[in-house]
C-alpha positions in Angstrom: 46.9 23.1 25.7 46.9 27.2 27.1 48.8 26.7 30.6 46.3 29.0 32.2 44.0 26.3 31.5 45.7 23.5 33.0 46.2 25.6 36.0 42.8 26.1 36.4 41.7 23.0 35.2 44.2 21.7 38.7 43.0 23.2 40.9 38.9 22.3 40.1 40.0 18.5 40.5 41.7 19.8 43.7 39.1 21.4 44.7 37.2 18.5 44.0 39.2 15.8 46.2 39.0 18.2 48.8 35.1 18.4 49.3 34.6 14.4 48.2 37.9 13.6 51.4 35.4 16.2 53.5 31.7 14.2 52.2 30.2 13.1 56.2 30.2 9.1 56.4 27.2 9.5 58.5 25.2 5.9 56.7 20.9 5.2 57.8 19.7 1.4 58.2 17.3 0.4 57.1 15.9 2.9 54.7 11.8 2.1 55.7 10.2 0.6 58.5 6.8 -0.8 59.1 5.3 -1.7 62.2 2.2 -4.0 63.0 -0.7 -2.8 65.0 0.6 -5.0 68.0 4.6 -4.0 67.7 4.9 -0.7 69.7 8.3 -0.1 68.7 11.3 -1.1 65.9 15.3 0.8 65.2 17.0 2.7 62.9 20.6 2.1 62.9 23.0 5.1 62.3 26.8 5.0 61.5 30.1 7.2 61.0 31.9 5.6 58.2 33.9 8.7 58.1 37.0 9.6 60.0 35.4 12.2 61.9 32.9 12.6 64.4 29.2 13.5 63.5 26.8 15.0 65.3 23.0 14.6 64.0 19.2 15.3 65.5 16.6 12.6 64.5 13.1 14.3 64.3 9.4 12.4 63.3 6.7 13.7 60.9 3.3 12.9 60.2 3.4 12.4 56.4 0.6 12.7 54.1 0.2 14.2 50.4 -2.1 16.4 49.2 -3.4 18.4 45.5 -0.6 15.9 44.4 2.4 17.4 47.1 4.1 15.8 50.2 3.2 17.2 53.0 5.0 16.3 56.6 4.1 17.8 59.9 5.5 17.8 63.1 3.8 15.1 65.2 4.2 13.4 68.9 2.0 10.1 67.9 5.9 8.3 67.1 8.7 9.0 69.7 12.5 8.7 68.5 15.5 8.0 71.4 17.7 9.4 71.6 17.3 12.5 69.4 20.3 13.6 69.3 23.8 11.5 68.2 27.3 12.0 68.4 28.9 9.6 66.5 32.8 8.4 66.6 34.5 7.2 63.1 33.3 3.7 62.8 30.3 3.7 65.8 27.0 3.0 65.7 23.9 4.0 67.7 20.7 2.7 68.3 18.2 5.3 67.0 14.6 4.1 68.7 11.6 4.4 67.4 8.7 4.5 69.8 4.7 4.8 69.2 2.8 6.4 71.5 -0.9 5.2 70.7 -3.2 2.8 68.9 -3.4 2.7 65.0 -6.6 4.4 64.5 -8.6 4.0 60.7 -8.4 1.0 58.2 -5.6 2.0 56.3 -1.9 2.1 57.7 -0.5 5.8 59.3 2.0 6.9 57.6 5.5 9.3 59.0 8.9 10.2 58.3 11.8 10.5 60.7 14.1 12.7 59.4 18.1 12.9 60.0 20.1 15.5 59.9 23.1 16.1 60.5 24.9 19.1 62.1 27.6 20.9 60.8 30.9 21.2 63.4 33.1 23.9 62.9 36.5 22.5 62.5 39.3 24.6 61.9 42.0 22.3 61.3 40.7 22.0 57.8 39.1 24.4 54.8 36.5 24.3 52.1 33.2 23.2 52.3 31.3 21.1 54.8 29.0 18.4 53.6 26.3 17.6 55.5 23.4 15.2 54.7 19.6 14.6 55.3 18.2 11.2 55.1 14.1 11.4 55.2 12.9 7.0 56.7 9.6 6.3 55.6 7.7 4.9 58.3 4.2 2.7 57.6 2.4 1.3 60.9 0.1 -0.8 60.0 -3.7 -0.6 60.4 -6.1 -2.5 63.8 -7.9 -5.5 63.2 -8.0 -6.9 59.4 -5.6 -5.9 57.2 -5.8 -3.4 55.1 -6.8 -3.8 51.0 -3.8 -3.7 48.8 -2.9 -0.7 46.8 -5.8 -0.2 44.4 -4.0 2.1 41.7 -5.3 4.2 39.4 -3.3 6.0 36.2 -3.9 8.8 34.1 -0.8 9.7 31.7 -1.7 14.1 30.3 0.6 15.9 27.8 1.7 19.6 29.5 2.8 21.5 26.5 5.8 18.4 25.1 5.4 17.6 28.5 4.3 14.2 29.7 3.0 14.2 33.2 2.5 11.1 35.0 -0.6 10.8 37.5 -1.4 8.2 40.7 -4.8 7.4 42.5 -4.4 4.9 45.3 -7.8 3.7 46.2 -6.3 0.9 49.0 -5.1 0.9 52.6 -2.0 0.6 51.7 0.7 2.9 50.4 2.3 1.9 46.5 5.9 2.6 46.7 6.8 3.6 42.5 10.4 2.4 40.6 11.9 0.9 37.8 9.3 3.0 35.2 10.2 2.2 31.2 7.8 2.4 28.1 6.9 -0.1 25.7 4.9 1.4 23.0 2.3 -1.0 20.4 5.2 -1.6 17.8 7.3 -3.4 21.0 9.7 0.0 21.3 10.9 0.4 24.7 11.8 3.4 26.1 13.3 3.6 30.2 11.1 6.7 31.7 12.9 6.3 35.1 15.0 4.1 37.1 15.7 3.5 40.4 13.0 5.6 43.0 10.0 7.2 41.7 8.0 7.9 44.4 5.3 6.9 47.1 1.3 7.0 46.7 0.4 7.1 49.8 -3.3 5.7 50.6 -6.5 7.9 49.4 -3.9 10.3 47.9 -2.9 11.0 44.4 0.5 12.0 43.0 1.8 14.0 39.7 5.5 13.3 38.2 6.4 15.7 35.9 8.2 13.1 33.5 11.7 13.5 31.6 10.8 11.3 28.7 9.1 13.6 25.5 5.6 13.8 25.5 5.8 12.3 22.0 6.9 9.3 23.3 3.8 8.0 24.3 1.6 9.3 20.9 0.8 5.3 20.4 0.1 4.2 23.2 1.2 1.1 24.6 2.3 -0.8 28.3 4.2 0.9 31.2 6.3 -1.1 33.2 7.0 -1.2 37.1 7.2 -2.6 40.4 5.1 -1.2 43.0 6.0 -2.3 46.3 9.1 -4.3 44.6 7.0 -6.3 42.7 6.8 -6.3 38.3 3.2 -5.1 37.0 2.0 -3.3 33.7 -0.2 -0.9 33.3 -2.0 -0.2 30.1 -1.4 3.5 28.7 -3.9 5.1 26.2 -2.3 7.3 22.8 -1.6 10.6 24.0 -2.9 12.7 21.8 -0.4 15.1 19.9 -0.3 18.6 19.8 -2.4 19.7 15.9 
């Protein structure tokens, strides 16, 4: 190997190692919260698993979905305390999430608590400082009777060579989609999306362009997925081929 190339690769690996060493230790738990209608508060734990002091800002947004897009609006319907945090290495801090009113309507209300790590100047350390952002879903159950479970309508359509999945939720609770596989009429299984795909809030519809080529869905079949952690299947009609 050419000496200059070896030197360049060694420098690149050194920079990557330094970036990893400078990565934040900020962790958040749990990754979602659901407050019952009679529950006024709950909490999130912030912890610092790194070697440096971590500073973070915590904010609340009302969460909605419009025309297939996520929308966050600053809100005072939930409060967080404290809104600013400084964590020494190995330190933990409880962030209280406090409801300021009573749930309204027959569907659950949706919010997101956004935790932003704030960059801190460290003269003794050079290089890129990596900071994190967490966006934690918060759901507040509707008052009165239990809201209707997610009622999903599925459609798959073609946009050129790409397939687009559209899901509408006519129920009163959110639907969390994860771990999508497609099994065609011949029994061939195609992984579509591993892990969390996203959420569909009550009364909303979402769309996701898929990395799986549209041709994989040409014969139709069954879409296997998990909705709020429960395995489910949805029949998918054949996706027309481009003529």
